[in-house]
C-alpha positions in Angstrom: 72.9 -37.4 2.3 71.6 -40.4 0.3 73.8 -43.5 0.4 73.2 -45.9 -2.5 74.5 -49.5 -2.2 77.1 -50.5 -4.7 75.7 -52.9 -7.3 76.6 -56.6 -6.8 78.9 -58.0 -9.4 77.2 -60.0 -12.1 78.3 -63.6 -12.0 80.0 -64.9 -15.1 77.8 -67.0 -17.4 78.5 -70.7 -17.4 79.4 -72.6 -20.6 76.6 -74.4 -22.4 78.3 -77.7 -21.7 81.6 -79.3 -20.9 82.7 -82.2 -23.2 85.1 -84.6 -21.8 87.5 -87.1 -23.5 87.8 -90.3 -21.5 91.1 -92.2 -21.9 94.0 -90.2 -20.6 91.8 -87.3 -19.6 89.3 -88.6 -17.0 90.8 -92.0 -16.5 94.4 -93.3 -16.9 93.6 -96.4 -19.0 96.5 -96.0 -21.4 98.6 -98.6 -19.6 95.7 -101.0 -19.9 95.5 -100.4 -23.6 99.3 -100.8 -24.0 99.2 -104.2 -22.1 96.3 -105.3 -24.3 98.1 -104.3 -27.5 101.4 -105.9 -26.4 99.7 -109.2 -25.6 97.9 -109.3 -28.9 100.9 -108.6 -31.0 102.9 -111.1 -29.1 100.2 -113.8 -29.7 101.0 -113.4 -33.4 104.8 -113.5 -32.9 105.5 -109.8 -33.0 106.9 -107.3 -30.5 105.1 -104.1 -29.4 107.1 -101.4 -27.7 106.1 -98.4 -25.6 106.9 -96.1 -28.6 104.6 -98.3 -30.8 101.8 -97.8 -28.2 102.3 -94.0 -28.3 101.4 -94.0 -32.0 97.9 -95.1 -31.1 97.1 -92.6 -28.2 94.0 -90.6 -29.0 93.3 -92.4 -32.3 90.1 -94.2 -33.2 90.2 -97.9 -32.5 89.7 -99.0 -36.1 92.6 -96.8 -37.2 94.6 -98.5 -34.5 93.4 -101.9 -35.7 94.9 -101.2 -39.1 98.3 -100.5 -37.6 98.2 -103.7 -35.6 97.3 -105.6 -38.8 100.4 -104.1 -40.4 102.4 -105.4 -37.5 101.2 -109.0 -38.1 98.0 -109.3 -36.2 96.0 -111.6 -38.5 92.5 -110.7 -37.5 89.8 -108.5 -38.9 89.6 -104.9 -37.7 86.3 -105.7 -35.8 88.0 -108.7 -34.1 91.0 -106.6 -33.1 88.8 -103.9 -31.6 86.8 -106.5 -29.7 89.8 -108.2 -28.4 91.5 -105.0 -27.2 88.3 -103.8 -25.6 87.7 -107.0 -23.8 91.1 -107.0 -22.3 90.9 -103.4 -21.2 87.5 -104.0 -19.6 88.9 -107.1 -17.7 91.5 -104.8 -16.2 88.9 -102.1 -15.3 86.8 -104.8 -13.6 89.9 -106.0 -11.7 91.4 -102.6 -10.7 88.5 -100.1 -10.8 88.6 -96.6 -12.3 92.2 -95.2 -12.4 91.2 -91.5 -12.2 93.4 -88.8 -13.6 94.5 -86.2 -11.0 91.8 -83.6 -10.5 89.3 -85.1 -13.0 86.8 -86.5 -10.6 86.7 -83.4 -8.5 86.1 -81.1 -11.4 83.5 -83.3 -13.0 81.7 -83.6 -9.7 81.7 -79.8 -9.3 80.4 -79.2 -12.8 77.5 -81.6 -12.3 76.7 -80.0 -8.9 76.4 -76.7 -10.6 74.1 -78.1 -13.3 76.5 -77.8 -16.2 75.5 -80.3 -18.9 78.4 -82.8 -19.7 79.1 -85.2 -22.5 81.7 -88.1 -22.7 83.3 -88.0 -26.1 85.6 -91.1 -26.4 87.0 -93.2 -29.2 86.6 -96.3 -27.1 83.5 -98.4 -27.9 80.2 -97.6 -26.1 80.2 -100.8 -23.9 83.6 -99.7 -22.4 82.4 -96.2 -21.9 79.3 -97.5 -20.2 81.3 -99.7 -17.9 83.3 -96.7 -16.7 80.2 -94.6 -16.2 78.6 -97.4 -14.2 81.7 -97.3 -11.9 81.3 -93.6 -11.1 79.3 -93.1 -7.9 77.4 -90.0 -9.2 75.5 -89.2 -12.4 78.4 -87.9 -14.4 77.3 -87.5 -18.0 74.2 -86.4 -19.8 75.3 -87.7 -23.2 77.8 -90.4 -24.4 79.4 -90.4 -27.8 81.7 -93.4 -28.4 83.9 -94.5 -31.3 81.4 -97.0 -32.6 78.7 -94.4 -32.6 80.2 -91.9 -35.2 81.2 -92.2 -38.8 84.5 -90.4 -38.4 86.8 -90.8 -35.4 89.1 -88.1 -33.9 90.8 -85.9 -35.3 87.7 -85.4 -37.4 85.3 -82.9 -35.6 82.3 -85.2 -35.9 82.5 -86.7 -32.3 82.3 -83.3 -30.7 79.7 -82.0 -33.2 77.5 -85.0 -32.4 77.9 -84.5 -28.7 76.9 -80.8 -28.9 74.0 -81.6 -31.2 72.7 -84.3 -28.8 72.9 -81.8 -26.0 71.2 -79.1 -28.2 74.0 -76.5 -27.7 76.3 -74.6 -29.9 79.9 -76.1 -30.0 81.3 -72.6 -29.8 79.7 -72.2 -26.3 81.2 -75.5 -25.1 84.5 -76.3 -23.3 86.2 -79.5 -24.3 88.9 -81.2 -22.3 91.4 -83.5 -24.0 94.8 -85.0 -23.6 96.0 -86.1 -27.0 96.9 -84.5 -30.4 94.0 -86.2 -32.3 91.6 -85.3 -29.5 92.6 -81.7 -29.3 92.4 -81.4 -33.2 88.9 -82.9 -33.1 87.7 -80.5 -30.4 89.3 -77.4 -32.0 88.0 -78.3 -35.5 84.5 -78.6 -34.0 84.7 -75.1 -32.8 84.9 -75.7 -29.0 86.9 -73.8 -26.4 89.5 -76.5 -26.0 91.6 -77.3 -23.0 94.6 -79.5 -23.6 95.9 -81.4 -20.5 98.8 -83.5 -21.8 99.3 -86.9 -20.3 101.4 -89.5 -22.3 102.5 -87.1 -25.0 103.3 -83.5 -24.5 101.3 -80.8 -26.3 102.8 -77.5 -27.2 101.4 -74.1 -26.5 99.1 -73.0 -29.3 96.8 -70.2 -30.3 94.0 -72.8 -31.0 93.7 -74.0 -27.5 94.5 -73.5 -23.8 97.1 -75.8 -22.3 96.8 -76.7 -18.6 99.5 -79.0 -17.2 97.0 -80.7 -14.9 93.4 -80.7 -13.7 94.5 -80.7 -10.1 93.2 -77.6 -8.3 91.1 -76.6 -11.3 87.6 -75.6 -10.5 84.3 -74.4 -12.0 85.6 -70.9 -11.6 88.5 -71.6 -13.9 86.2 -73.1 -16.5 83.9 -70.2 -16.3 86.7 -67.6 -16.5 88.1 -69.3 -19.5 84.8 -69.5 -21.2 84.1 -65.8 -20.5 87.5 -64.7 -21.8 87.2 -66.9 -24.9 83.8 -65.8 -26.0 84.8 -62.1 -25.6 88.0 -62.6 -27.7 86.2 -64.7 -30.4 86.9 -62.2 -33.3 90.6 -61.9 -32.4 91.5 -65.6 -32.4 92.7 -67.8 -35.3 90.2 -70.1 -36.9 91.1 -73.7 -37.4 90.9 -74.8 -41.1 88.3 -77.5 -40.3 86.3 -75.5 -37.7 82.7 -75.0 -38.9 81.7 -72.5 -36.1 84.8 -70.9 -34.7 87.8 -72.0 -32.7 89.2 -72.2 -29.2 91.4 -69.7 -27.4 94.8 -69.7 -25.6 93.7 -67.6 -22.6 94.6 -69.4 -19.5 92.3 -68.8 -16.5 94.0 -68.6 -13.2 93.9 -71.2 -10.6 91.2 -70.5 -8.0 
């Protein structure tokens, strides 16, 4: 009797790239921004509350500058962006990287597996580079910062630019975000989007997958989500701004 070995299971294909937001997703710099905003508004005789700060989470810095001007900060938008960035960078230099739970481990695993990565942030490039320089491994292949794109989040441009620079299709990328503007940007670009709420809660949605935390999440989870999402592409709703498709709400199990 002939005995034939069972075929080995085919490994799931990896996403073309994983595109990461920075503030609130990889690093918890939101308290640094809040302190910088509070100090700047106070300098011009105003009061800046926690709720005020929440209005700016995930927004482009020049959009935030306009709001601060309306609150009495008598500086140009460029000067406001420079002052805020300087203050946050001072705090980063003093305290180091305030990693969000699970972000470092997942990022390191992706890089070890050879998955291309991009940092897609609305902070300016010099701040993004400072954080990258503080990471003790080569974390990103591409950086797209707020002063490098014409349109900030929630416009799809930041994620479209990142995918183009990596030479990949946005629909074959996984994006990880924590804010409503960021999630809207990633979804509109056609990526498979993971929302990991931080300062502001994000509801369940057919446009993206919601994970409560990155703690315990692995390459296996990312790959499973990518596999499920690409298989169910035709059944999922398409975001009105998405040029190439949309993300899915199929949650991969914890490994």
